[in-house]
Structure formats: C-alpha cells, structure tokens
N, C-alpha and C positions, 0 to 999 in steps of 0.2 A: 523869485519871478519865473514864470513858465518861459522856456526859450526852446528854439527848434533844434537845439544841439542833439546829437545822438548820445544816449546815456547808457551806462553800464553799472550793474550792482550785483552783489552776491544775494541770492534769494534765500538761501538756506542759511541756518544758523552758523556763526563763526566757530571755528574749532575743527578737530579732526574727526572725519566721519568716513562712511563708505563712499559716499558721492556728494559733490557739491553742484548746485545748480546756479548758473550764471545768467542774467537777463541782459539783452541789449534792445533798446527801443529807438527809433528814429529813422530818417530818410536814408542814412548811410549804412543801416544795419546789413542789408543784403550785400552790397558791393564790398564792405569790409570782410564780411564772413567768407565771400568767395576768394578773398586774397589769402587767408590763413587757414582755411578749413578744406581738406581734401578727403572726400569720401573713399571708402575702401574700393568700391566698384568702379571707381573712376567715372562717375556719372555727375550730371549737374545737381546743384542744390535744388530740392523740390519743396513745393508748398505743402505745409500740413502733413509732412512724412517724417517720421524719425529716421535719421541716418547715421550710421556709424563711420567714423573716419578719424583722421589725425588733425590736431592743431599743430601747425608748423610756424616757426619763425624762420624764413629763408629755408635752409635745409635742416635746421635743428628741430627735431620732434619733441614736443612738449607734453602732449598727452593724447591717449585713444579715447574719444569722446563720443556721446551720441547729441546729435544736433537736430533740432526742430525749427523750421522757419515758418512764421506766421504773416501772410501777407496782408497789408492793410486793405480794408478796415475790419478784417476779421481776426482780430487779436484782442488781447485784454486792454491795451491801451489805444486801439484804433489806428496805431502806426505799424509800420513794419517792425516785427518783433522777432528776436532770436533767443532761444533757450538752449544752453550748453550745459549738458550733464557731463561732468568730469570726475575724475577720482578725488576724494576729500581731503587731499594733502593740502596743508597751508600753502606750501611752496608752489604747488601745481596752479591752485586757484589764483594766487597772487601773479604769477607768470602769465596766465591767460588774460587776466584783467589789465595788467600793465601792457601787454602786447597790443590790446585795442586802445589803450589810452595813447600809446605811441603813435597810432593812426588817427589821432584827433577826437576819439570818444571821450566824454566828459564823465567823470563819476556822478551817479545820481544822488540827489539830496533825499532826505528822509521822506518817505511817502510819494516820491515823484512819480512812480509808475501809476499809482492810483490817481494822482492828480491829473495826469495826462488822460487817463481813462475818463475821468470826470469832464475835463475841458473838451474832450473829443466826442462827448455825448454818449459814451458807452454806459455809463452809470450816472445816477443823480447824486445829490450831496449826501442824502441819508444812507444811500447805497455805499458810498465811499467811506463814510464814518463807520458802517456796519463791517467793513473789512477790517479794520482795526479790533473791533469788538470780537470778531470771529477768531482773529490770530491770538488775542489774549484770552478767550474763553476757557474756563477751567472746569466747568460743570455742564451737565446736560441741558439745564434750563438756559444759561447764558449761550450755549451753542445753538439752542432751537430758536432764541429770540434774534440772534445775529443772522442765521439763515433765512428766517422770515423777512428781516429788512433787506438782506442782499437780494431776495427774490422780488423785492419791491412792494411788500405788504404794506409798510407805513406810507409810502409814496402813493400807492393806489387809493388807499384810503382817504388821504388828504386831498388828492386830486379830484375824487369823486365829489367830496363835500365842496371843494372850490368850484367845480364846473356847475353845480347846481346854483351857487350863489351868482356866478358869472351870468347864467341865463337870465335870472331875474333881474340883475343889475342892468343888462342890456334892454330889457323891457322897460324899465324905469327911464333910462336914457332916451328911448324912443318916445316915452310920453312927453319928456321935456321939449323934444323937437316939435311935438304937436300940442304944446300947452295951450295955445290959443283956441284950440278946436274942443276943448273939453272931452277928451277921449281917455280911456284906461285900458292899457294893454296888459298891465301886471295885475293878476288876480291876488288881492290883499289876503283873503282867507288861505289860499294855497301858500302864500309867502309866510304867514304866520305858522302854518303847519310845518313848513320847511325850517323855520327858525327854531321850532321846538325840537325838531329832529337833530339839526346841527348842534344845538346845546346838549342834547342827551348824548350824542356821539363824542363830542369834545370832552365832556366830563369823564366819559369812559376811558378816553386816552390819558387825560389828566391823572385819573386815579391809577391808571397802570404804571405810572413812573415809580410810585412807592413800591408797588409789587415787583416790578422789573429790577429796580436798583438794589433791592434787597437780595434777589437771586444773583445778580451780577456780582455784588460785593461779598455775599455769603450771608446766610441766615444767622443773625446773632443769638447766640445761645449762652446764657449767664448760668454759671454753676455756683449755687448759693448754699449756705448753711452755717451752723455754728463751727467755731474752731475745732479742728480735728474730726470732723465729721467725714473726711475722706475726700474733699474737693480736688486738691492738687494730685492725689493719688488717681483719682478718676480721669483728670486731664492727661497725666503720664500714661495711663492705660490706653486711652483713646488714641493718643498720638504716637503710642508705642516707642517712646523715648522720655528720658528725664527733662521736661520742659519746666517743671516746678519743684522747689526744694520741699522735701517731706520730712517732718520730724514730729516728735510729740510734743514739742514746745507749743503752746498756744499762741497765736498771732505770728506764726512764721511768714505767711503770706499777708503782706501789707499793701501791696500794689496790684493792679490789674495785670494779668498776663494772658496774652491772646495768641491764638494760633488757628489755622485753618484745616478743616477736616472734610474730605469728600466721601460721601456715602452713597453708593450706587448712582454717581453722577450728580448728586446734589451737594452744593458747597455749603458748609456751616462755619460760622466764625465763633470759635469756642472762647469764652471768657471766664478764666478762673479768677475768683475774687477773695478779698479779705474775709475772714470769719465773721459772722454777725454776733456782735455782743456789745455790751456797755464797757468802755474803758476809759481810763484816766489818761493813757498814753496818747499824746497829741497826734503822733504820726500814724498810730494804728487807727485812731478815730477818723482821720482823713480817709484812710483805706476803706473803712466800713462805710463812710458817706459815698465814696466812688463806687462801692458794690451796689448800694441801693439804687444809685443813678443808672448803673449799667443794667440792672434789673428792669427799670422802668423803660428803658430803650430797647430791650430785648424782645424778640418774638416768641422765644421759648425760655423758660426758667427750669432748671433741674435743681430742685431743692433737695438736698441730703440731710438725714439725721442718722445719728448711730444707734445701732440696734440696741446698746447698752446703757443708752442716755435716759435717765429717769427724770430729767428736768422737762416736765410735760408744759409748764407754764412758760418756760423759756422758748421752747419749740413753737408753742402758740403765739407768743410775741413776735417771733421772727416771721412766721407765716403772715401775721397781720401787717407787718413792715413792707410786704411785697404789694404795692398798690397799683401796679400796672394793670389797666383794663384790657390792653391789647396782647399781653403776653399769655402763652399757654403755660400753666404751671404743672410740672410733673413732680411728684413726691416720690422719693426712693428712700427705702429702708436699707441703709448701708451697713457693711459688715455682718451681712446675714448669716455668715459662719458662726458668729458669737450669739446669735438670737436664742433666748431662753424661754420664749413663750409668753412674754409680757406684751399684751396688745393695747395697752393703755393709751399710747400715742396714736395708734389707728383710730381708737374709740373717740379720742379728743377731735381728731381731724373730721371724722364723719359728723360729729355733733356741731362742731364751729365752723366747718368749711364744706357745706354740702355739694358745692360746684365742683370740688376737686375729687378726681378718682382715688381709689384706695392706693395707699403706698405700695410701691412695687419692690420686690426684693433685688438686692445688688451686692455683689462682692467684686470689688475693683481688681483683685488680682486673679479671677477666673475669667478666661476668655469667653466662655459661653454667657456669662452674665453681661459682660460689656457688649457682646454681638446683640443680646436681648435689648439693651439699652439703645443701641443704634437703630434697631428696628422701630422702638418706640419713637425716636426723633423723626424718623421717616414718616411714620403714621400721623404725625401732627403737621405735616406739610402737604399743601395742595399742589400736586405735580402736574396737573392737567393743563396743557397749553394746546389749543387747537391751531392749525394753520391760519384759520380765519381770524384769530385773535390778534390785535393791534397792541402791542407792548412796547413802551418807549423806556430806554435806560439812558438816554442821552440828555444832559441838562439843557443844550441848545433847543432840543425838540420840546421839552417840557415848557420852557420860556415861551417858545413860539405858540404853543397851544394855549397857554394861559392868556397871552395878548389877544389871540383870535377869540377866545371865549368871552373877554371883556368887550370886544367890539360887537360880537353877536348879541350880548345881553343889552348892550346899549341901543342897538338897532331895534331889539325886540321892545324895549321901553318907548322908543320914538314912535313905533307902530301903534302901541297902546294909547299914546298921547296924541295920535293923529298929526304928527309932524309932516310937514310938506315933503313930496317926493324928492325935490331937488336936494333937500338937506340929508334925507336918508341915503341918497345915492353917494353922497360924499364919504359917509361912514362905511358904505360898502366898498 
C-alpha cells in the first residue's frame, strides 16, 4: 500500500562499480539531506543543481558525493526527490542508506518510485508499465516500443478514441433528457462512421500485440534438417560457444535447445531441434515431434542439408513436413566446403517447392559464412516502426482492447437493429 513515508533505494544495479545512485523521495527528503550533506563550497542545497560535497555522520566522513535535489512537483515521483551519486563500493552504499534509515527513512518496495509517480499524476498506468519494459529491453525494437509508450503514444491513441465516444454518449444522454419532445441530437450516420473507425483502430492495436510480443520475447527461429546436417554446429557458431553437443552419431540432439541472439539490435530466439528422420527410438521420436511443433510456431525456419547428402527423397519429405504457413523458410546447403558440384537437391527444390528461394551456401566454421546467414535473418524481418505506430506488448492492454472491441461490435449491431437510444447508451 502507498504511504507518505519518505523512502530510499539504490537505483543502480547491486555490486561493485564506479558509482552508485541512491534515490530518496518524500516530504522529509530535503530536511534530512541538509542534516547529512555538506557542500564543498559551504553553500545551501539548491534545486535542480548538481552539487559536490560530503556525506557525514556527525564528524565521520562517509563519502564524497554529487547530490541533486528536485523540488516537488518537478521530479520523477512528483514529491521532493534527492539523487545521491556516490562511489560504487558496497560498504559506502550501505552506509549511506543506513544513515538515512537511522533518520526514519523507509526502504522502498519494488517499483515504489514509479508507483508514486503514477499516484501523483506524473505518468499514467501504461507509462508506468512501460518503465519496466524499458529497463528490461534487450533489442532495438523492444526499446522503441517502450519509449513510444513512455512518451504516451498508447495513452494518446486510446484517449482520442475514448473522447470521440464520450462526445456521442453525451448527445445520447441529452436526447433521453428530452425524450418527450421527439428531438435527435446525435447524428446516427456520423455515429455509424465513428463506430467503423473505432473498430478499425482497435483491430490494428489488437493485431499489433502478436507483432510486439514477438519482438519483445525474441523472433523464434527454428533450425531444422536431417541428423548430422550441421544444426547444432550452426547454433554453436552463432552463439560463439558450445551450446549443443556435436558428434557424428545420428540423433545426438534429442530435445530442443534454445538461446537468444541479438543481431544489430534485433532479438532472435534460436531453437536447435532434433534431426528429422523416422526412428523406432521412442525418446528420439518425441524429439522429432517437438522439432516439427517448434517449426510450426516459428517465424523463421533455417532448413539445413548436407552438401554430400544424396538422399533427395528424404530431403523432399522433410521439407514437405514443414507445414507452417506463417514461417519464412530459408534453405541452406551446409558443408559447402565439401560440395562436389551435384545440384540434384537444388533442382528438386526448384521443381517441388517453387515458393522457396534457391538454397544458400553455408559453412558453419567459417565466420564470413555465418555473418552472411545473420544478414539473411535480418532481411526477413520487418524492422520499420514509426513513432506514430501504436504497438502493445502488455497482456493487460491486449485484454482491455479485446473487451473494448467486443463492446464496439455490440453497439454497432444495436445500431443496425435500431435498438433504442437508452439501451445503446448503457453499452457505451
């Protein structure tokens, strides 16, 4: 629960570093700071000015720091707020925090500074949620989406739609007040046009969730192919470490192995899968089934085949098993260093899978070849996000938009069936 206690917390990550930033927010922030902070120039603490000085406990010097005081309401929380930049020693940080706790300051709960910012009207709920998204962002896209929401992009879009509805609802209410005089203040044609616009806008926001959540969690990329086609070697090369066991024994990889790779600010979720083949081994068969399910859920499938593999029918059967309509399939002719000029697999793919591009050459132990593959991955991803785009990644927002869309469709149906204004106003 929110209280009016003055609170304190370390804002920078725990551990040893060059500096640590400590935040204090609440009514007593300034008065307590004045008791323990002595500026070097022997001047008073000023608003919105970074001042160098000493934190002292009586006559004991704790650390030489930089202090900035933000007077309410012009602070992140809307309260008096102090930021202390001290040296990043665990001991120094704990001593400063404990010094303020001795003076009655309470340790802040998780997210309490942002909570106070929300409760004091500095940000709305979607912006508060976006703060957490920004802190946890690991890619260019998730960063841009979070920044757009912090700037109020989602809130502005929703409020505009809401205001249009409220205007019409008020006219309907006015009609009810004059129901005995048979007057009509709300233009039904304009309202129908408005409902169509609202439906279109909400569907755009609704559809953006699938797009936004993929970029937030990482674009799923399944690495598929026959046993020993080089799938695990590719994952290891992309991650630059031994993530998967590599051997000449077929069926070495039996379960799904996942890891994340960021390429030029875009986050990919790489999924190494069991080799595709018919097998009597019960455990391996489960792995093959998991591999096919992973491919169906992925946005991109990297299908590898060995340059020395003459089993054309087997490769054809495996490509046919990839039934995902939404996945972009990229075929790679792996172990290109062993290629002897046989293009029968390429010919088969061109004849039977005309929608697929020609197989691309790959050698997993050559860095230039792996870099080429990374560029291919990026080329399959639409990275364009405009500042005007409203993209949601939060499940609460998605559910709220779904509920709003259901009500809009209900009102639209009521309008088509000439339902009385008083009943329509209830749904609005």
